[in-house]
C-alpha positions as CSV (number, residue, x, y, z in Angstrom):
1,E,-55.0,130.8,137.6
2,I,-56.0,127.4,137.7
3,K,-54.3,126.2,140.5
4,K,-55.2,128.8,142.6
5,K,-58.7,128.3,141.7
6,V,-58.4,124.6,142.4
7,E,-56.8,125.0,145.7
8,S,-59.4,127.6,147.2
9,K,-61.9,125.6,146.7
10,Y,-60.0,122.2,148.1
11,Y,-59.7,124.6,151.2
12,E,-62.9,125.9,151.4
13,L,-64.4,122.5,151.4
14,C,-62.1,121.5,154.1
15,D,-63.0,124.3,156.3
16,M,-66.5,123.0,155.9
17,C,-66.0,119.9,156.6
18,E,-64.2,120.9,159.9
19,R,-66.8,123.0,161.1
20,G,-69.5,120.3,160.3
21,E,-71.3,122.2,157.7
22,I,-71.1,118.8,155.1
23,E,-70.2,115.2,155.0
24,P,-66.1,114.5,153.6
25,V,-68.5,112.3,151.4
26,D,-70.7,115.4,149.9
27,A,-67.4,117.4,149.9
28,Y,-65.6,115.0,147.9
29,E,-68.2,115.0,145.2
30,Q,-68.3,118.2,145.1
31,F,-64.7,118.6,144.5
32,K,-64.9,116.3,141.7
33,E,-67.6,118.0,140.3
34,F,-65.3,120.9,140.5
35,E,-62.9,119.1,139.1
36,D,-64.2,118.3,135.9
37,Q,-65.7,121.8,135.2
38,I,-61.9,122.9,135.5
39,V,-60.7,120.2,133.1
40,Q,-63.6,121.0,130.5
41,E,-62.1,125.0,130.9
42,C,-58.9,123.8,130.3
43,A,-59.7,121.8,127.2
44,D,-61.2,124.7,126.1
45,I,-58.7,127.0,126.3
46,M,-56.5,124.6,124.6
47,A,-58.8,124.2,121.6
48,A,-59.5,127.8,121.4
49,E,-55.2,128.3,121.1
50,Q,-54.7,125.5,119.0
51,P,-53.2,126.7,115.5
52,T,-55.3,127.1,112.1
53,E,-52.7,126.6,109.6
54,D,-52.4,123.3,108.3
55,I,-49.2,121.5,109.8
56,G,-49.3,118.3,107.3
57,K,-48.3,120.3,104.1
58,E,-44.4,119.8,104.5
59,S,-45.2,116.1,104.8
60,D,-46.5,115.7,101.3
61,R,-43.2,115.6,99.9
62,S,-42.4,112.3,97.9
63,K,-42.6,109.4,99.9
64,T,-41.2,106.4,99.3
65,L,-42.6,103.4,102.0
66,D,-42.2,100.3,101.9
67,D,-45.7,100.2,103.6
68,P,-48.3,102.8,102.4
69,P,-50.1,103.9,105.1
70,G,-53.3,101.6,105.6
71,E,-51.4,98.5,104.1
72,G,-49.2,96.6,106.4
73,P,-47.9,97.4,110.2
74,I,-47.8,100.7,111.7
75,L,-44.5,99.4,113.9
76,R,-42.0,98.7,112.1
77,W,-39.0,96.9,113.9
78,E,-35.9,96.5,112.6
79,T,-32.8,94.2,114.5
80,R,-29.6,92.2,113.6
81,V,-28.2,89.1,114.6
82,V,-24.8,88.5,114.8
83,F,-23.0,85.3,115.4
84,G,-19.7,85.5,116.7
85,P,-17.1,82.7,116.4
86,G,-17.2,80.2,119.2
87,G,-21.0,80.0,119.7
88,D,-21.1,82.6,121.9
89,A,-24.4,84.6,120.7
90,Y,-23.5,88.4,122.3
91,H,-22.7,91.0,120.2
92,P,-23.0,94.8,120.6
93,K,-24.9,94.7,117.4
94,N,-27.7,92.5,118.6
95,R,-28.5,94.9,121.1
96,K,-29.4,97.6,118.9
97,V,-33.2,97.8,117.7
98,K,-34.8,100.4,115.4
99,L,-38.5,101.4,115.7
100,S,-40.1,103.5,112.7
101,V,-43.6,104.7,112.4
102,T,-45.4,106.7,109.9
103,V,-46.8,109.4,111.7
104,K,-50.0,110.2,109.5
105,E,-50.7,106.4,110.6
106,L,-51.1,107.4,114.1
107,G,-53.9,109.4,114.0
108,L,-53.1,112.6,116.0
109,S,-54.7,116.0,116.1
110,K,-52.8,118.8,114.7
111,Y,-51.5,120.0,118.2
112,A,-50.6,116.5,119.1
113,Y,-48.7,116.2,115.9
114,R,-46.7,119.1,116.3
115,R,-46.0,118.3,120.0
116,L,-44.7,115.1,118.9
117,R,-42.4,116.8,116.3
118,E,-40.9,119.6,119.1
119,V,-40.2,116.3,121.5
120,V,-38.5,114.4,119.3
121,G,-36.4,116.5,116.8
122,K,-33.8,114.8,114.9
123,R,-35.9,111.3,115.0
124,Y,-38.7,113.0,112.5
125,H,-38.1,112.6,109.6
126,P,-40.5,115.3,107.5
127,G,-39.9,113.9,103.6
128,K,-40.8,110.2,104.5
129,D,-43.2,111.5,107.2
130,E,-41.3,109.0,109.6
131,L,-40.7,108.9,113.3
132,T,-37.3,106.2,114.0
133,I,-36.5,105.6,117.6
134,T,-33.4,103.5,118.2
135,S,-32.2,101.7,121.1
136,E,-28.7,100.3,122.0
């Protein structure tokens, strides 16, 4: 629906330019204004579709974090260094890095919070309200 609106406006302005009814610069300005209106409409639609339930309820369980929200770093990194014999610095465990973040500290909207949880899946721990990403 929105795509059709944008395409029709675009082709309408293109036709007007080809017929000489409007200058390309003016057509561009009109299209940008139209585009801004469409973006605002989409934002209004998304705001109307946002859930009204309280998503953060399940994360209010007992929390045992090293750095409580508001105190300490937002991102927590964990790495290992393993030194092998012979002076060779390469070891497979040296490549593993963990990044943890308390989701509450990110200050996301309810919609963004829900979407993040859908995307990350098992990497989110609701008891700690923590997202952990591991790179190997």
